C-alpha positions in Angstrom: -10.5 -5.9 -15.3 -10.6 -8.9 -13.1 -11.1 -8.8 -9.4 -8.5 -6.8 -7.5 -8.0 -7.0 -3.8 -6.4 -4.2 -1.8 -5.3 -4.4 1.8 -4.7 -1.0 3.4 -3.4 -0.4 6.8 -3.2 3.0 8.5 -3.6 4.2 12.1 -5.7 7.2 11.0 -9.4 6.2 10.8 -10.2 9.3 8.6 -7.5 8.2 6.1 -9.0 4.7 6.0 -12.5 6.1 5.4 -11.3 8.5 2.7 -9.4 5.7 0.9 -12.5 3.5 1.0 -14.6 6.3 -0.5 -12.1 6.7 -3.3 -12.1 2.9 -4.0 -15.9 2.9 -4.2 -15.8 5.6 -6.9 -13.5 3.6 -9.1 -15.5 1.7 -11.7 -13.6 -1.6 -11.3 -14.3 -4.6 -9.1 -12.0 -3.8 -6.2 -12.3 -5.6 -2.9 -10.9 -3.5 -0.1 -9.9 -4.7 3.3 -8.8 -2.0 5.7 -6.9 -2.4 9.0 -6.4 0.1 11.8 -2.8 -0.2 12.8 0.1 -2.5 12.0 -0.7 -5.3 14.5 -4.3 -5.7 13.3 -3.0 -5.9 9.7 -0.2 -8.4 10.5 -2.7 -10.6 12.4 -5.2 -10.4 9.6 -2.7 -11.1 6.8 -1.2 -14.1 8.6 -4.7 -15.6 9.2 -6.3 -14.7 5.9 -6.7 -17.1 3.0 -7.1 -14.1 0.8 -3.8 -12.9 -0.9 -4.1 -9.3 -1.7 -3.3 -8.0 -5.2 -1.5 -5.1 -3.6 -0.9 -3.7 -0.1 -1.1 0.0 0.7 1.0 0.6 3.8 1.3 3.8 5.9 4.7 4.5 7.4 4.0 6.5 10.5 2.1 4.2 12.8 2.5 3.6 16.6 4.1 0.3 17.6 5.4 -1.4 14.5 5.8 1.3 11.8 5.5 0.8 8.1 9.2 0.0 7.8 8.9 -2.8 10.4 5.8 -4.2 8.6 7.6 -4.0 5.3 10.6 -5.9 6.7 8.3 -8.5 8.2 6.4 -9.0 4.9 9.7 -9.3 2.9 11.1 -11.9 5.3 8.0 -14.1 5.1 8.1 -16.9 2.5 4.5 -16.7 1.6 4.0 -12.9 1.7 7.4 -11.6 0.3 6.1 -11.3 -3.3 3.0 -9.3 -2.6 3.4 -5.8 -4.0 3.6 -3.1 -1.4 2.8 0.5 -2.0 4.0 2.8 0.7 1.2 5.4 1.2 2.5 8.1 3.5 2.3 11.8 4.4 6.1 11.7 4.4 8.0 12.7 1.2 11.4 12.8 2.9 14.0 11.5 0.5 15.6 9.3 3.2 12.3 7.6 3.9 11.7 7.0 0.2 15.2 5.5 -0.3 14.8 3.3 2.8 11.5 2.0 1.4 13.0 1.1 -1.9 15.9 -0.7 -0.2 13.6 -2.6 2.0 11.7 -3.9 -1.0 8.6 -1.7 -1.4 7.3 -1.6 -5.0 6.1 2.0 -5.1 5.9 5.1 -3.0 3.0 7.5 -3.0 2.8 10.6 -0.9 -0.8 10.8 0.4 -2.8 13.2 -1.8 -5.1 15.8 -0.4 -7.6 15.9 -3.2 -10.0 13.0 -3.7 -9.3 13.0 -7.5 -5.6 12.5 -6.8 -6.3 9.7 -4.3 -8.3 8.0 -7.0 -5.4 8.5 -9.5 -3.0 6.9 -7.0 -5.2 3.9 -6.5 -5.9 3.5 -10.2 -2.1 3.7 -10.9 -1.6 0.8 -8.4 -4.3 -1.4 -10.0 -3.0 -0.8 -13.5 0.6 -1.9 -12.9 1.5 -5.5 -13.9 3.3 -6.2 -10.7 4.7 -9.5 -11.9 6.8 -7.5 -14.5 7.3 -4.2 -12.7 10.8 -3.6 -11.3 11.0 -0.6 -9.0 13.9 1.8 -9.9 15.0 5.3 -8.8 13.0 6.7 -11.8 9.7 4.8 -11.4 9.4 4.2 -7.6 7.7 7.4 -6.6 4.3 8.0 -8.2 3.6 11.6 -9.1 -0.2 12.3 -9.4 
């Protein structure tokens, strides 16, 4: 597998650390950049020369939430095609539907077990995002 870059933003430092530990245990060359909160992420992605292979985005953050960030990404000419995986504790059908309508590529409810976190990340890096079209039947990843 070629290099794969993941940007992950969340307001929970523990979730960021656990996700980083999961990435380290995956035997692929994955570069991870984590951001605490939406504004740090938006500042970084607008200034970065690195284009992530995929963005993992938490929904429930103070200030701009994940819906706001997703809308901002999808309205940006140079960021609108970056795959976005919503990675949230919420599994509410209304939130899932809203994410699909706003242009997210995949929805993953945050797993509790490390093995399931690894499965979720591996799922995201194995998708051919250029060909993947999210639908009602493939949008939510079940680990």
